[in-house]
N, C-alpha and C positions, 0 to 999 in steps of 0.2 A: 504509558510508561513514564512520561515526564511528570504527570500529575502525581503518580504513585511515589516517585522519588522525592518530589517536593514536599508532599505530605509527610512522608516517613522521616525526612531530614529535619523539617522545621515546622510542621503543621501548616505549611504554606506562608510562613512569615518572612517576607522579603526584607524586612528591616532588622532581622536577627543580627545583633552586633557581633556575635561570635560565641562559641561554646568555650569550655575551659582549655581547649587546645587551639583556639584561634580560628576555627573554621566558621565562615561567615555566610550570611544571606540565606535565602530560601533553600538552596541546595547544599548548604554547609560546605562551601568550597574553600580550599586552602591555597597556599602559594603555588604549589606544584600544578594543581588543576588550573588555576588562573593563568599560569605561565603557558600551559598547553593551549588554553583558549585565547591567548594573545592579549589578556588584560593586564598582566603583570610582566615587567621586563625580565628577560631571561637572566640578566645580570644581578637581579635582586637576590639577597640572601634567602636560602631555602626555608628558614624559619617562618612560621605564620605570623610572628610578631612584625615581620617586615611589611605586612599589609597595612600597618598603621602609618607608614611613611609614604605620603603622596608621591614622592620622587621615584618610588619603586613601581608605580603604575604607568600604563601607557595611555591612561585617560586623565584629563584634568580633574582635580579634586579627589582622585584616588578612591579610597574606601568609602568616604562620605557620598560621593557621586554614585558609586556602584550600589550601595545599600538603598539609595533613594530612587533607583531606576529598575523596576521589575523587568522591562523589556531587555535591558542590558544583562540582567542576571539570566533570563531565559536564553539569550543569545550565547552567553558564556557556557551555560549548561549544554546547549546543543553542540557548540564547538568542541567542548571537552568530550562529549559522548561520541562525536564523529572521530576524534583522535583515538578514543578507546576502540571504536569499531575498526579503525585502521590497524591497530595493534593486534586485535583478535583475528582479523583477516590475514594479516601477514604471518601470524603464528599458527594459522590453519585451524583455529577454533570455530570460525564461522565462514559461510560462503553464501552465495545467492540462493541456495536451497535450505538454509537454516530456518526452521519454523519460527514464527514470531515470538512464541513463548520462550523458546530456548534463547533467542537473540536478546530478548528483554532481560532474562535471567543473567546471562553472561555480561551484558552491559551494566546491570545493577551491581553485580559482583565487582566489576571493574571500577565502578564509582567508589566502592569502599577500599579495595585492595590495589587499584591501579591497573590500567590496561596492560602494561608490559608484564606484570606479575601473573595475571590471569592468562595471558597469551602463552607464557612460558610454563606455568604450573597447573592451570585450570582452577576450578573451585575446590579449595582445600580445607576450608574452615578457618582460614586466616582471620584474625580479629583486629579491629581498629582499636584506638585508645579507649573507647567506651566499652569494649568487649563485644561489639557487634560483629558477627561473623559474615564473611563473604557468602557463605552458604545460605544464611538467613535471607540476605538481600536477593540472592539468586532465586530462591524458592518463592518469596513473596512477590517479586516483580513478575516472575513467570506466571503465577496464579492470577495476578491483577490483569495481565494482558490477555490471559485465556478466559477471563470473565467469571472466575469462581467467586464464591461468597466470602472469601477471606478478605478482611478489611486491610487497607494499607497500614503497615506498622505492626500488624498482628504477627507474632512469631510463628514460624512453621516448623513442625517437628518431624514431618515425614521426609524421606529422602526425595531428591528431585524426580526420580523415576515414578514414585508413588503419587506425585502431585500432577501427573499428566492428565488433564481433563479436556475432553474435546470441546471445542468452541462451536456452538450452533447459533447462527445468526438468523433472525426472523427476516422474512422478505420485506423489502422496503415498501412502505405504504406512502401514497402521495401526501405531501404536506397538507395539514388541515383535516385529514381524515383519520388520524391516529387516535385510538382510544387509549387513555391512560388508566391503568388499574389503580383504584383507590381502595385500600383496605377499609372494611367497616369498623365500627367501634369495637373495642376490646370487650370480650365476653368472658367473665370468670368461668373456670371449669365447673361443669355440673349444671350450668344454667343455659337456657336456650338463647 
C-alpha cells in the first residue's frame, strides 16, 4: 500500500520540492496532513505555503530537513495513515473484519480527500486540485494490495465492486530454494 501511494504521488521522489499546490515529498503531503502527522505545528497557517517557513515545523530545519530524510517522510506517511484509519474506524467505515483491499482503498481515498471526509461521506468521486478523484485512488490501491496486474498510477475505470479480484498466495518455499521465472527472448508472431 505504502509503495503504491509513494509511486503514484511522486514516482518515489523523496526530494520532490512541491507541486503547483505546495504538496511536498514522496507522498505529496500538505500542511494539514503534516499537522496530523505531528511534523507541522497546529498553529501554522493552513496554506501549504506555510511549509516554507521553518518556524512552522516541529523539526529543526523544517521543509529542507523533511525533504532530505526519507525515513522521516515514511514516518509522516504512516502517522497520517494511522490518523485516517482512526477517522474511518470512528466513522464506521472500517473495522477489524475489513478486507485488506477494501482497507487500502479507503485509506488511499483518505490520502486524497482526507480521513474525516471519507469517514463522513465515503468514496464519492471528490477530486483534488489536479482533478484526481478519490474513487481512482480507492480502486488502484485496492487492486495493488490484491495483487492484480494494474500498475500503480494506472487509472481504473471499473466500479470498486467490479475490481474485486481474489488474492491467491503461493505456499512459502524455504529461502534459497525458490525458482524465479525468467521469460525467454521475444519471438515475433508467426515464427517459432
